[in-house]
N, C-alpha and C positions, 0 to 999 in steps of 0.2 A: 284329082289335081296332082300335078307333079311336085316332087319335093323342092325343086328349084323355084317353082312359082310360089310355093308357100313361104319360102325364105324371103323372096323378093317382096311379097305382101307384108310380111312381118317387119322388114326393114323400112318400108315406106310408111307403115302405120307408126312405127317408133319415131321416125324423123318428123312426121306430122305432129305427134304428141310433144316432142321436144321443142319444135318451133312454136307451137301454140302456147306452151308453158313459158317460153322465153318472151314471147310477145306480151303475154299477160303480166309477167313480172316487170316489164319495162313500162307499164302503163303509168302515166303521170296524173291519173285521176285524183289522187289524194295529195298531190304536192301543192304547196302554197308559197306565196311570196311574202316575206316579212316586210312590213311597212317601214320605210326609213324616214328619218327626220333630217332635213338639211339644216346645217348650222345656222343659217339666216332665217329659218322659219319662225314664226311667232308661236311661242309656247307660253301659255298663261298658267299661273299658279292655281287659281281657283277652279278653272275649267279643265285643265289638262293634268296637273300634278297632284292636287289634293284627291281627286277620284282614284288615282293609282295608289296613294297612301291608304285611303279608306278601304279599298278592295284587297290590298295585299299586306299591309304593314301594321294596322292598328291592333291586330290580334296580340302582338307582342309589345308594340310601342303605343300603349294607351294610357300613359301616365306613370306606370310603375317602372318603365325602362326608358332611358334617354335614347334618342329624342322623342318627345311626346308628339305623335303624328296625327292626333285626332283633329277633326275639322275645327277651325277656330283657334287652335293652339299650336299647330304644326309650324307655321312660318316663324313665330316668335321663338319657339324652341330651337328650330334649326339655326336661326340667326344669332340668338343670344348664347348658344352653347358652342359656336364656332364651326358648325357643320358645313356652312356655305361661305366661309371666309376665302378671300383671294390668297394665293393664286388658285383659280378654279380647277386647274388640272390636277391639283394635289389636295383639294379640300376633302374633309371627312366623308361627306355624302357622296361625292364623285367617286372616291376610291372604294367606298363600300358597295355602291351600286355596280361599279365596274368589275368588282370581284365576285359577281354573281350572288349577292346577298340581297334579299332572300332568293332562293332558287325558284320561287313561284312567279317572279316578275318575268313577263314576256320580253322578248327583244325589243318590241315596240315601246313598252313601258320604260325600259332602260334608256332607249334612245330619247324619249320625251324628257326624262329627268336630266339626262346629260345635256341635251340641247338647252333646257331651261337654265341649268347651272352655267353653261358656257356663254349664254346670252345675258348673264349678270344676276341671275337668281332673284328677280324682282318679285315683290308681293303684289302681283297684278291679277 
């Protein structure tokens, strides 16, 4: 085999490897779309918000740290301690959740909490 042919084969193989790696790197197999909550969507405290608190917050907020976010106590704690007082865009819970606290909350959970607050933070 001539030296020129060998170089050509090496270049072709290198280009194929580079293009294959680039194609695999751009694969969107593992991408996902974050669920969004429209401001007018119905978000209910007991079925949408309390499960978020139970799964993410009660490790720290279980009676020893305000607000108490345990099931059956959370709404009273939030409302009596001023966490969901109007104006809703500056209430304590809104600003805390919007400031990425806790970091374990998903974007969907944050959106649910914020939609609930902006819809009046009702005990529904």
